[in-house]
N, C-alpha and C positions, 0 to 999 in steps of 0.2 A: 630393521628385521632382527628377529631373534632367533636362538637355536635353544632347546633346552639340554643342557649337561646335567651332571650330577656331580655332587661333592659327598665326601664320605664323613659322617659326622664322628667327631671324636667321643661324643657321648656314648654312643653305642654301635658305631660302624655302619649305621643304616645309610643308604644311598639316598641323599635328598636331591630331589630334582629343583634345578632352578633355570629361570631364564636368564640367558647370557646375551648381553647385547654390545657389541664392539663399539668402541670409541668412534664417533662420527668423524673427527678431525683430530688435530694434535692431541695425543693422549695426555690427560691431565692428572689422572690417577686411576684408582678403582673405587667403585661405590657400591654398597649394598644397600638396596632398597627393600626394607622390610614393611610387609603388608599389614592392613588393617585386618580386622576379623573376619572380612569378607573374603579373603585367600588373594593368592596372586593373580588377580582376576585383571579384565581389560583395562581397567583404571589403572592398576599397579603397574601393568606392563605398559601403559602409555605414560605414566610418569618415568618409568625408567628409561624408556626410549627418547624422552625428552632429555634425560641427563646424559644419555650416550650421544645424542646431537650436539651436547656442549663439552663433548671430549672425554667424558668417562666411559670406562669400561665397566659395565653393570652388571650385577648378578642380583636376580629378585627370587630368594629361594621360596618354594612351598612350604612353609614352616608347618602346617598342620597335615602333611602328607601320612603321617603314622596314624594319627587319630581318624583321618577321614582322606582316603586316597582320591586325588584328583578334585579336592574340594576347592572351590570358588563359586561365590555368589552375587546376587545382586544386592541392593540396599532396602529391600522391602523388610518389614517387620518379621516375616517368618525366617527369612535370611538371616536377620539380625540374631535371632534365637539359635539357629545353627551355628552361626560365627562364634557366638559366646560359647556354646557346648564344645566347640572344637578347640577353643582358646583354654577353657578350662583343663582339657584333657592333654595340654601341652605343658610341661613341666618346664620350669626356668633352667635347669641344668641340662636338658635337652636343648633349650634354645641356645644357650650358651655353646654348647658343643656343635651345633649346625651352623651357627655365626661363625664361629672360629674356624670352620670348614671352609666357608666361604673367604674369608680374610686370607687364609693360607692358598688359596687358589688364583686370587688377584696379586698382580705385582703392585708394589707401593708407590706413592703412599696410597693407604686405603682408608677411605671413609664409610660413614653408615648414616643413613637416614631412616627414620622410621615413623608411621602414622597411626594414630589410635593405638591399638593393641602393640603395633610396631614402634611406636614411640618409646613404650616401656621397654621393648626387646632392645631397642638400640641403647637406651640408658644402661640397661644390664651388661650389654656387650662394652660399653665403654668403661664400666667397672670391673668387669672380669676378663675380659678377652685381651690378647696380646697383638701388639702391631696395629692398633688402629691410631690414624692420624688424627681424627675428629669425629664427633658424633652431633647429630642434630635430631632431636627428638619432639615430635609433635603430638600434643593430646594425648600423653602418656599417663593415663589414670591410674596404673599399678604403680608408678614411680614413688608415690608416698609411701606406700608398704616397703619399697627398696632403698628409702632415702638415707639408711645407715650406711649405705655402700659408697664408695668414694671413685669417681671417674678416675681414669689413668691417663686421660687425653682429655683435650679442650672439648667441652661439651656445651651446648646450648639447648634450653628447653623453651618450647613455645607453647602456651595455653591462651584459650579465648577467657577473657575476664568475665563474661557472662555466659560461659558454656555450663548450662545446668546439669551435665552428665559428670563433670568433675567439680566436687565442692572446692569452693574458693579455700576453705580451711585446709584441705590437702595440698593446694598449690602453696600457701604460706608455709605449712610444716616442711615441705621441700626447700623452699627459699630460706627458712630458718637454720635447716641442716646444711645448706651449701649456699651461703651467702654471695659467695664469688660467681 
């Protein structure tokens, strides 16, 4: 079970709503779960709840709250367009400030995991934010454009070899920039 809390962004002082899940058993650390372009929807809240059951205190922030208050969608084509528009209206410096506020709210060690657009946000956090213990990035299409930045913590990237939405050449460019 979650509650909605707010974190004050270092970017602009905005109060970002975040779904907070208490650790379900012996606390293993804090975890930020960063949404896909579909918002902090039922699916993301379900993922966050699973991590809480595994012992993590979890925050799942509503990253598009400024661009589209209360935004969350399903996975149909119309929702995809709405999500992409919200993502494009959310600058990376804002993302960094919002995630740093989440890190600062959680007791350490603090980890981050992101999916789709959130995979890129998790990479950005690994590169720019302070006090992250590790990052896991799934299907971060925008990481290729951020490949010149260097993670400050252990970071793992997950891509699908046959994913048509992320060109293999982009993945190869990230691997070339960060072979480790």
